[in-house]
C-alpha angles and dihedrals in degrees: 000000000000091000091050090050093049092046091050092046093049092048092050094044095050099040099109094171096066126037115227133164093267101051091036090059092044093050090047092053092049091049092048090052091053092048091051092047093052093048096048099038101037116010096048096032095053094032093234113186119230101230141126091285092058092045092050093052093044089050090058089058089050086054089051091051089053091050091052093051091046089065088065094043092053092049093246086129135004096199115136087227089076096061133068130318094016095050088053091052091049092048092048093048094049093043092052091045093051090044090057090049091048091052090051091050090049090054094047104032101024091235109145108255096229092061094055093039096048095043091052092054092045095050094046090047093050091049091054093042090056088066092062125077114240108205117134101072093154093059091043089052090054090057092048091048092053090046091053091049090053090049091053090050092050092048088051089050088053089066090057099038105024095161094059102032096063117157089257092056093042089052092052093046093046092053088058093042086061088055091049093047092050091048093049096048094041096048097038100044108016105039095249119155133221113249102194123085100231094045092048092049096049093045091052090048093051092048093047090061094040095250096143142137114216086351094302134105092207090103084082089080091076098057090035091060092048094045091053101038104040094062090045093052091043091053092048092050096044106037110026116087101188105081093193092055091046092052091045092054090047090050091053091049089048094050092049093053093041094052094048092042092053091048092052092048095046092045086062091044093057094055116113 
């Protein structure tokens, strides 16, 4: 029985093609370890400030991660290294490596690290993106339109709840609204499927009771993102005392949503 359990656990943990509770938890723990390592070894050591410059540069590496994964989605390669979690590990390793180089350049040449770091991610991402066909601009425009609508709603909410809907929090929420918009358009109109366990379950539940939009339960991704993220952001604002740590965690949450949102949008864009 023990052998059967271990075999089942190992199979679930290493199945990178289908998300399940086991590998989802394992990937989350690995990611959390990487996040902690970067903060302790780089952010604190070099006293990097969490500001718009850092977010901009980190966003370029999220763009690079999307471009790597797109090579698998377009069929340019079928190597397992180009899907999660391996693509995330590759992106993290390169991002950290280039960050160290950028900090060295800043020390020697007085060029602000975020410029070198961000430009490196952007250029590498553009090079990889040039290998993918960009065809479905109408579908891509639908994602952008939904994303803009969500931005307008959040800016409106800022007028009512200015203390919570700071630009930091709006930025984090908007990154994940891009993810939700891409999921909704892709699943509803282009026969995409939801990979993650919670999203799949809630979509199936909504569809089972006929609570659909255009015949799909994928609309659930919008409230799901808000239900999960708003309490997290509220807790960070209310109960954490170290502002740098708070901004770092928010930056990580932003980058996660931004990378996945870009991937969803560009997966629609590469369709024939």
